[in-house]
N, C-alpha and C positions, 0 to 999 in steps of 0.2 A: 717605341724603344729608346729614342733619343731623349725623351723626357725622363725615363727611368734612369738612364745613364747620368743625365745632368743632376737629378736628385741625389744619386749615389755619390757623385763628386762633391756636391754642396755639403752633404752630411759629414763627409770624412776629410775636411780640409783643415780644421783646427786640431792642433796637437797639444796635449797637456804635458806637464813636466816630466811624466814618465815615458814619453814617446808614444803614448796610446792615443787613438782617436777620441776626441771629446766633442760633445754637441753644445754649441753656444746657447741653445735654447735651455739647457739645464741651468744656466746662470741668469736667466731672465726671471725676475720676480715682479710681476705687475702690481703686487700689493704694496710695493715701496711707494711711499708718498700718498697713500690713501687715508692716512690719519692726519688730523690737525691741519697744517697749512699747505701740504703738498698739492692738494686738489687734483690728484690723478685718479683715473678710473681703472678697475681691475679686469674689465670685460674683454671681449674678443674683437679684434680688428686685424685687417691686413695692413702691410706697410703703406702708410699715407692713405689709408682707406677712407671711402666716403661713408661707410657704415662703421659705427663704434657701438657695438651691442654689449650693454653692460648693466649690471644690477643697480637699482636706485633704492635708497634705504629710508627715505622719508618724503613727506609732502609739505614741508614748511613753505609757506607762501612768501613771495618777495615783499609784499606789503599787506597790511591789515588796516582797513579804514583809511587807506591812502598813505599810511605811515610805514616806512621801511622797517622790516623786522630785525635786521641785524644777523640773527642766527642763520638766515638763508645763505650767508656768505660761506658757511662750511660746506655747502652743497653745490659748489660751482661745477663739480664733476658728477653730481648726483649720488655719490656714495661717500659715507663716512665710516671708517673702520670700527669705531666705538659703538655703532648702532647694533641693535639686536634683531631688527626685522628688515625684510625686503618687501618693497611695494610691488616690484615687477621689474621687467627688463625692457629698457627703451633703446632706440637704435641710433641716436646721435648724441655725442658728448664732446665737450672740449677737454683737453688734457692740461691740467696745471694752471688754468687762467685765474685771474683775480676778479673776474666778473663773468656772467654766464648767460646762457640761452639754451636752446635745443631741447633734448629729451623727447624726441618724436616717437609716437606710436608705442606706448607702453603695453606690453603683453604680460599676463600673469595666469598661470594654470592653477585651478583650484578643484577641490572635490567637496561634496556635500551640498547643503542648501546654497542656492545662488545668492551672492552678495555683490551689488554693483557700486559699492563705496569702498574706499581703501582702508577704512578703519583707522586706528591710531596706534602709535608706537607702544603705548602702555597697555592697549587692549586690541591686539591685532585680530583677535577672533571676531570682532565686531565688523570686520570687512574682509576684503580679499587678500590682504597682505599676510605674510607668514613670518614666524620666528625662524632663525637659522643660527648655526654655530660655525665659527671659523674652522672647527675641527673637520667639518665635512666640505670645506671650501677648497677648491684647487684653481689657481690662476696661472696660466702659461701664456706665452706669446701665441695668439690666435685661438685660445681655448679657455673656457671658464666653466666650472662645475660647482653646484651647491645643492644640499638637501633642504627642501622647503618643509620644515618640521610639522607645521600645522596641517599640511595637506598630504604628507607622506609621498611627496613627489621629488624625484631627482631631476634637476634642471641642468642642462648642458648647453653651452653656446659656442658657436664658431662663426666665421664670417669670410666671405670673399670681399673684393673691393667694394661692391655695391649691394651685396646681399647678406643679411643677417640670417643665421640658421640656428634654430632651436631644436633641442631633442628633450622631450619630457617623458619620463618613465613613471607610469601611474600604478597605483594599487587597483585591485578589482573594485569597480564601482559602476553604477548606472547613473551617477550624478557627477560626471566629469565636465568641467567647464574650461574654456579658454576665454579670458577677459581681454578685450582690446580697448584700452582707455585712450580716447582721443582728446580728453580734457587735460591729461597730465602734461606737465612741462617742467623744465628746470628754470629757476627764477620765474615761477609761475605767479599769476594773479588772475582774478575772476574774468577780466576782460582781455586777457592775452590772446586766447584763441578767437580769431575773428570769424572763422568759418571752417567747417569740416564737412566732408561728403564721403559716403561709403556706398559701394555696390556689391551685392552678392552676384557675381558673374555665373557661378554654378556652386555645387555643394562642396567644392574644394578650392575655389579661387575667389578672392575678395580684392577689390581695388578701391582706391580713394585718395583723398588728399587732405591736408590741413594747412590753414593759413594762420600766421601769428603776427602779433605786433609786440615785439620785445626789443632786445638789444638791436636786432635787425628789425626794423619797423615794418617792413613789407616782405614777408618771407612765406613761401609756399613749398611744401615738400609733398611729393606724390609717392604712392606705394602700390605694389602688387604682392599679395600674400597667398601662398599656396599651402594647402594642408595635405598631409599624407593619408588622411582618412576622411571620408565624407562626414559632414555634420549630421547629427540626429535632428537637431532643431537649433534655432538661433533667435536672437532678438536684439533690438536697439532700444536704448533709453535716452531720451533727450531731456536735458536739465535746464534748458533756457526756454522760457515761455514768450511767445510773440502775440501781440494783439491781432495781427493779421495772419491767418493760417491758409488762405487760399481755399482750395477745394480738396485738400488732402484729408480732411476729416472723414471722408467716406471710407477710408481704409483703416484697418487695425495695423498701425505702422510699427508696433512694438513686438509683434510676434510673427516671425517667418515672412516678413515683408522685405522685398529684395533691395531696398535703398533707404538711405536716411541722410538728412542734411540739417545741421544745426551748429551753433557755436560750441555746444557742450553735449558730446555723445559718448556713451559707453556701450560696448557691444559684448554679447556673450554668444559663444558657440558651444553646443552641448554634445556630449559623446557618451557611449557606453564603452568602458575600458576593462580588459581582462588584467589579471595580475601580471605585472611586468611588461605590459604592452606599451609601446612607445608611439608618441605623436611627434612627427617632424613638421616644423613650421619654417617656411622660407619666405622671408620678407625682403623684397627688393625695393630699393629707393630710387627716385629720380627727381632732379630739380626741374624737369621739363613737363612730364605728363605721365598718366598711368600707362599709356602705350610705351613710353620710354622705360618705365619700370618693368613692364612685361618683357621687353627686349633684354634688359639687364638680367632679369631672372633666367630667361632662356639661355643667354650667352654664358652665364657664370655658374649656374647651379642646376640646370635641368638635367635630370638623369644621373646626378651624382648623389651618393649617400652622404650622410653626416660625416662619417669617418673619412671618406675620400676628400671632402672639402677641407676638413681639418688638416689632413696630410698635405694638401696642396698649399694651404695658407702657411703652415708651419715651415714648409720647404722654402716658401717665399721669404719668410723671416730668416731662415738659415742663410740664404743667399745674401741678404743685406748685412746680417751680423758678421758673416765671415769676411767682410771687407777689411776687418781688422782682426788679426790673430794676436792674442795677448797672453802674456805670462805675468802673473802678479805675485806679490809676496805671499799672500794667503788666499784661501778660497772666498772669504767674504768680499775681498776686493775684486775678484772675478765677477761676483754677483753685482757689485756696484757698477763695474765697467760695462758689462753687457746689458744691464738694465738701463743704464744711461743711454747706450746706443739705441735700445728699444724705444725709450721715451723720445729721443731725438728724431726718430723716424716715424712718429705718429702724425706729424703735421708739418706744414700745411697739408690739407687734405684734397684729394681729387674731387672735382665738382663738375662732372659731365657724365653723360650716358655713354654706353659702349660705342654708339655711332658718332660721338664727338659733339652732340648737342648739349648746350647748357643755357641757363638763364643768366643774362648779364645784369649789370647794375642799372641799366635803363629798363629793366623788367621785360625786355624782349628776348626771344630765343635766338641764340647765335650758334654758329658752327666753328668749333676749334679746328683751325687749319694749320697743320704742321706742328702742333704742340698739344700737350695735355693741359686742360684748364684746372687750376688749383684755387682753393679758397681758404679762408681763416688765416689771415696774415696779422699776427700779433707783433707788429713790426717794432714798436717801442722796446720790446723785449728781444726779439729774435735777430735783429740786425747785428747785435753785438758779437755773438759767437755762433749761433745756429746756422745762419746763412753762410758765414765764412767756413764752418765745418762742411757744409754742403759743397762748397767750392773745392773741397778736398775729396770728400767721400761720395757726394751725390752731384757732380757737376752737371750732368745732363738734366736731372730734375730741377736743379737750381735755375738753369736757363729757361726751362718751361715755366717755372714760377714767375720769373721776370716777364716772360711773354704774357702770362696771366695778368700781371700788374699793368702791362701796357694795354691789354684789352680793357681792363678797368678804366684806364685813362681815356681811351678812345670813347668809351660809353658814358663817361662822367659828364654831367651837365656843367660841372665846375672846371672841367679839364684839369683834374688833379690826380696824381698817383694815389694809391691806397694809403690811408692812415692806419686804420684797424678795420679790416673788411671781412665779412663772412656771408655766405649764402646769398649772393647777389645784392648785398647791401653794404653801404659804408656807415659804420656806427660812430665814427669820429672820436674813438676812445684814445686817450693819452695825447702826448704833445710831440712836437717835431714833425718833420716830413721824412720819415726813415725808410721809405722805399728808396730814397736817394742813396744811402750808403750800401744797400743791397745791390743796387745796379752798379754803383761805382766800384764796389769790391770785385764784382764779376768782370767788369771792363778792365780794371787795372791788373787783374790776375790772368787775363787772357782767356776767360771762360765766358765769352760773349758772342755766341752764334745767333745773334739777333741784330736788328737794325739799331746800331749804336747811336747814329746821328739822331734818330727819332727818339730814342730813350733819353739821350742827353737833353734834347729840346723839352721833353716832358718833365725832366728834373728842374730845369730853369723855369718853366711855366709854373710848376707847383710851388717853387721857392718864391715866386713873385705874385702869388695870389694874395693880394693885400688884405682882403676881408677875412682871411683865415687866422684866427687865434693870435692877433697882435702883430702879424707880419708887416702891415703897413707902417706902424710905429717903429718896428724894428729896422725897417729899411731907411726910414726918414731920420730916426734919432740914434741909430746904432745900438739900441737896446730896447727891450720891451718894458715899458713903465708899469709899475705895480698898481697904480691907481687907474690904469686903463685895462689891464689884464692880469688876473691872478696867476700865481706860479711863475711870475715874470722872470726870475733869475734862471730857473730851470729851462724855460723856453729860450731865453737868450743864449744860454750855453749850448743847448741842443741844436738850435738854428745855426749857430756859428760852426759847429762841427759838420753839420749837413752841408753847409756852404763850402767848407774846405773840400768835401768830397766832390762837389760840383767843379771846383777849381781844378782838382786833379784830372778829372775827365776833360775839362777844357784844355788843359795843357797837353794832354795826350792827343787831342783832336786838332791841335794847332790854333785854338781860338784865344788869342792873347788878350783881347779886350775883356772877354768874359772871365778869363783866368784872373786878370788883375782885379776885376770887380768883385768876384767871389772870394778871392784871397783877402781883400780888404774886409769884406763882411765876416770872414772867418776869424778876424781879430776882435769881434764884438765882445768876447768874453772879458776883455780888458775894461770895458765900460762899466761892468758891474763888480769889479774888484775894489774893495775898500782897503787901502794900504794901512789904515789906522787899526782896523780890527784883524787884518790878515785873512779875511774871508770874502767870498762873493756875497753881495748884499743887495736886497731889493732897493730900487731907485724909483723916485717919482718922476712924473713927466716934466716937472720944473727943474730937474737935475739934482734935487736934494735926496739924500738917503732917507729911507723909512726909519723913523726914530726907534720904534719898538722892534728890537732885533735881539734874538737869542740864537746863536749858531747851532744849538742842540735841538731846537724845535723842528719837528717833522710835519706839523699840521699847518699847511699853507704858509703864510708869512714869506712868500716869495718862492716857495719850493713845492714840489709835488712828489710824494712818496720818497722823501729824503730830507736831510737837513743841510745847513750850510757847511758843516764839517765835511760831510761826504761829497756834496755837490761842488764844493769849491775845488775839488780835485778833478772835475770833469772838463778837461781840455785834452782829450785823447789825441787830437791831431797835432798838438804843439806842446808836448810836456817840457821841452827844454826852455822855451820862453816862459811858460807858467812857473817853472822852478826859479828862474831868474827873477820874475815878478814877485815871488814870494820870499825873496831874501837869499837866494843862492842854494847850492847843493847841500851845504852843511846844515843850514837852518831848516831847509825843506826835509832833509832826512830825519831830523829829530821830530819835526811836526808830523810827518807821515807815520813814523814809528809809534808815536803816542796815540794815534788813532786806535790801535789795536789793544791798548792797555787801559785807556781811560774808561770811565763808566758813563753809560747812557741810562739815566733813571727812567723808570716805566712811564712817568708822567709825560714824557716827551713823545711817546708814540701810542698812548692809550686810546687816542681818537683816530688812529690811522690803521685801517684794516689790513693793509698789505705789509705792515712791519710788525713783527712780534718778537718776543724774547728768543724764540727758537732760532732766528736767523741772525743774531747779533753776537759779535765777538768784540768786547770793549765797546767802542762806538762805531766800529766797522759793521755796516749792515750788508751782509752777504745775501740775506734772504730777499733782497730787492735789487733790481738790475743796475741802477746808476753807479754802484760801487764795484762792479765786476772787474773793471780794468785796474783798480786802484793799487792792488798789491804789486803789480808789474811795473809801477812807476819807479820803483827802486832801481830798475835797469837804466834809468836816465841819471842816476846819482853815482857817486864814487863807491857806493856800498851795495852792489846788487845782491850780495849774499843775504841781506836783510829780507829780501823777498822770498828766498828759498825755504827757510824754515816756516815762514808764515803760510806759504802755499800748501805745504804738507799739513800744517795745523788746520787750515781751512778744509782741506779734503777730508780729514778725519772727523772734524767737528760737524760739518754740514751735510755729510753724505754717509748714511749707514744702511745696511741691508735689513731694514725693518719698516713696518707700515708708517712709522713716524720718522723715517730716515732722511727726509728732505728738510732743510732749514728754511724753506719758504716755498711759495708757489713755483712749480716747475716751469710755468709760463711757456707752454707749448714747446718745451725742450731747451730753453735757454739755460736754465740751471744745469741740466744734464750736459749741454754742450760745453759749459765752463769746466765741468768735471772732466770731460773727455780730453779737451785740449790740455788742461793743467796736468792730468795724469800722464800725458804723453811728453810733457816737458816744454811746451811753448804755447803762446796765446796771442790772438789778434787784437792788440790794444786799440788800434784804429782801423777798422775795416775801411777799405779804400787805399790803404797802404799795402805794399807788397811784402812788408816785414812782419815777422812774429817776434815777440819778446820771449827770451828764454827764461825758464823757471827751474823747477826741481821736479823731475818726473817721478811718478809713484809706481810705475810699472817696472818690472825687471826687463822685459822685452816686449816689443810690439812691432808687428809687420803690417803696414798699410798697403793693401792691394789697390792700386790706383786704377781708375777707369782707362787710363792710357796704356795699360798693360804693364807698367813698371811697379816695383815695390820700393817702399821707403821704410827702413827698419830703424827703430829706436832701441838702444841698448843702455841699460844703467848698470855699470860695473860696481860691485860692492854694495848693491842696494840693500837697504834695511830700514826699519822704522826709525833708527837712530841716525843713519847716514843720510841726512836730508840736505846737506850742503854739496855744492858742485865744485870740485877742484879743477876740472879740465873738461873741455868738450872738443870732440873730434868729428869733423864732417868728412866722410870718405877718406879717413886717415890723416887729414890735415887739421891742425888746431884752429878752432874758431876764436878769434881775438876779440870780437865784439860780443854784445849781449843779445844779438839778433840772428834770426834765420830767415832767409828769403823764401818766398813762395816758389820761385823758379827752382831753387835747390831742392825743395821738397818734391815738386812734381817731376823732377828729373830722375828721381829714385836714388837709392844709395843707402848709406848707413850713418846715423847720428849717434855717437857714443858719448854718454855722460859718465864721468868718473866721480863716484859719490864718496863723501867723507862725513865724519861726525863733527868735524871742525870747519868753520867758515874760512874761505880764502879771502883775507882782508886786503890783500895787495894785488 
């Protein structure tokens, strides 16, 4: 009864403009970002769920004959909106990343003659894939549906935290098949699956595992799959031949034999189906064992119908989305807002069984004690706004994520915090040591119910790991030299910011010597500033500038996923000193303003996958993270109004309620977190600071229901698409004289009122 009352309360908390109850799920569109560069997936998942059950639309390999294919980049999430066929439905996906892995345990229902190859996009009938139409597709938070035209099967998906649930409605046939493809993967290649193993426990239960060598080089995922109907027959097909076969040759292993083991296996389960008969498939995952997968299945899905699981998961989404009640100018912005919240709450993902067991980075089994273990930390992206957003909307989860990072540190042979980790592996992707600002932001904002001293020591240890990515030279020389380590300027700038975060924690903990040391290191950005060109510039180990230098070039030349124009503004921890260094407020204002109006020709990013025309305004690259704080730098000048119209312009240009509605990879929620903060009227320029820079809110009203039981309300008076400038700001009735809002004021609850105008306030 209590659960029913809770669900009723969750459902009817958001109020629309007419005073009627509205459901935030109505405004979530998982199709947003599934076209072009967004790299999101449309399938079913629970908030922060370990299972992401979603359709995959092609089988383009990562490499052919050892050469990178390029086109595979479109399939980081397994799905591209422009495609006309579906290969099947796999259970693990990244959301919005610019590189990929996963795609575990692809399932596809078929009818007719058995086919154990996927076919091709232009001739799907040659395999088990199927044509489909977006007209029969429905994607909601926690639910996905599509008609598989070639097989006349309706496919429906939902999920619990650890279980993917399929419902397939068949036509009448005595040739119904369920294909389980253990060979399929995202960013796949012939040698990626290193081993797989399957057992028919009985005629409705299958268990097994798959090990892969990909972005995570040593990864194993286990499963337990239950069927609502006994199989009529089944078979395994192994596609890898071995010179040594042992004594298994005495069996017919392909037909109704209860186990199989090989690098490349596809399985078929056969049924007789009546018209309209449904087959329910429940696939539970575990990072630990098939026994763990069975426990997860029993705990989360046993005895529950497809519709009951869908209701429970969608109610879980309602609970999360109702943490912010929002009123926007129009309905499309409601869709943008709640879809951004949805995307922000997809990850990092839970990575443990219901009993708390998980696999650690040392490949041993650990027990999460007093926290939930999370994985998939895309930290180069998410430290900027996603984790600061969690300190407001998901403070308890953010603490657990930090405890997960600390568990990673304890298990690491390098004794380093995560760089970019997933599924019990460190993949070392991107630069910086950005676990540090995540930890520092939580500590400085008072959301640190963990061992702060130990976390601080881990930050210092990570920052002093000399053999990691130029850190030794950075410590010795005060910058990373380009002839020793590529992307040297980007590394120097990001290390300097991370070091400032360490200094803030040192000051809070009363560690003066370490504060002084890391504050000095935080000024390293000055070492790579060339006053003659007015830009940050790569420097050699002999102290000389790299001669070949074009501030517009985004392809290496001292920078990674950005150019000197954008990256030269990356001193989020000390904008005032940066502005002085660049000639003072007046000169800097003009320089920054021109970023949004100048042209960046295609030749400067044609070799850079993560930068495309979709995410560029002038030379401002919003589709990639290093520039996300840039527009708010106007708050440190005498003309903060220049930020306000640009923020609203970026919101309109880069975020639309359409499949191609994201101006770049969502990057595990970072793009969406930027949207959410900016729509609310403030942004964390420097995580690790307790201040937010004020901007121009796009909402009319928003009420944030904080975990501490208080509400913080944002109101924009005279709001419209033309009234993008702020004439006055009141906090709890008192005028805000600065351009900043403190975290303490936000968490104390109250009301922040912006008075909007069509004309800038220039004085």
